[in-house]
C-alpha positions as CSV (number, residue, x, y, z in Angstrom):
1,M,15.2,21.4,-7.8
2,K,18.3,19.2,-7.3
3,K,16.8,18.0,-3.8
4,T,13.6,16.9,-5.6
5,V,15.5,15.0,-8.4
6,E,17.6,13.2,-5.7
7,T,14.6,12.2,-3.7
8,V,12.8,10.8,-6.7
9,R,15.9,9.1,-7.5
10,K,16.0,7.3,-4.1
11,I,12.3,6.6,-4.1
12,N,12.9,4.8,-7.6
13,Q,15.9,2.8,-6.3
14,L,14.1,1.7,-3.4
15,E,11.0,0.5,-5.4
16,D,13.2,-0.9,-8.1
17,H,15.2,-3.1,-5.6
18,Y,12.5,-4.1,-3.2
19,C,8.9,-3.5,-4.5
20,H,9.1,-4.9,-8.0
21,H,9.6,-8.4,-6.9
22,C,7.9,-8.5,-3.4
23,L,5.8,-11.5,-3.1
24,I,3.6,-9.9,-0.4
25,K,2.6,-7.3,-2.6
26,Q,1.9,-9.5,-5.5
27,T,-0.2,-11.7,-3.4
28,L,-2.2,-8.8,-1.8
29,R,-2.7,-7.3,-5.3
30,R,-4.4,-10.3,-6.6
31,E,-7.1,-9.9,-3.8
32,S,-7.4,-6.2,-3.9
33,K,-5.0,-3.3,-4.9
34,T,-6.3,-1.3,-2.0
35,A,-5.2,-4.0,0.2
36,A,-1.7,-4.1,-1.3
37,H,-1.4,-0.3,-1.2
38,A,-2.7,-0.3,2.5
39,Y,0.0,-2.8,3.4
40,C,2.7,-1.2,1.5
41,I,2.3,2.4,3.1
42,S,1.3,1.2,6.8
43,K,3.1,-2.0,7.6
44,C,6.1,-2.5,5.1
45,S,9.4,-1.0,6.2
46,V,10.3,-0.2,2.7
47,G,7.1,1.4,2.0
48,L,7.2,3.6,5.0
49,Q,10.7,4.9,4.0
50,I,9.3,5.6,0.4
51,K,6.3,7.4,2.3
52,Q,8.7,9.3,4.1
53,W,10.8,10.2,1.3
54,G,7.5,11.2,-0.7
55,N,6.3,13.5,2.0
56,N,9.7,15.3,1.8
57,L,8.7,16.3,-1.8
58,Q,5.7,18.2,-0.4
């Protein structure tokens, strides 16, 4: 349980620090939420790190 809480905390920190003010994400979301999501999980270094942490929760 402690590992899960720590992992979620790290994901939230990354998202708060990098994703909320990301200009690329904001621009892509105007075009398509799907495009923004695809970029974040496949090309963005922070998104890839968040994805990796998320996979650790499974």
